[in-house]
Phi, psi and omega in degrees: 000130182288161179301319181295317179296318179300318179295320180292328181285332186299314185295308179296328178297317177299315181298315181297312183294318178295322176296318177296318179297319178297315180297316179299320178294315181297320181281352179076018178290121184059058189309329182281349186269132174274090186295329180294319178293313181297316179293320179299317178296318178295322179294322177304316181297309185293316181294321177300317180291318179296316184280327185262344187069188180274115178209184183299328180283312184290337177290341175265309188294314186299303181293328181294315180289329174295318177296319178297323177296314178297319178296326177299315178296315180298322179291317181296331179266008177061028176281320182224141179269167180298332179294343175259319185298313185298310178296326178296317179292326177293316178298315179299318179300316178299316179296319180291321177295319177299316178299319180296325179289319185278330181283146180273076180245157178284157175284156177299160183301332182277003178246147178240126182052034178076004179244144176297149178295137180256009176062014173271141181291000000 
């Protein structure tokens, strides 16, 4: 998928998912679940991957926000408490950062040679 196509797909995808979350909330499906929060976290993951492609940043951000979305649903349904969710997400973040360091992936577009731009010519 080309960069332009990925960017074009991101906006309607956001609209569709937010509409679905709104509908689920309105219909009372999973009444205890805050669907807008869960959908928002999931959307961050998907949009980051669509806009950035596979790189060192998205290999961390995408799975972490998907896990955070799932944890949001689990917390809202009282399956797991925050005292478990927070350390699990911290451990996952560490594992994903380690994977990003070890995997041979390109740096994101806003980085040059793996370093943030310092705005010097």
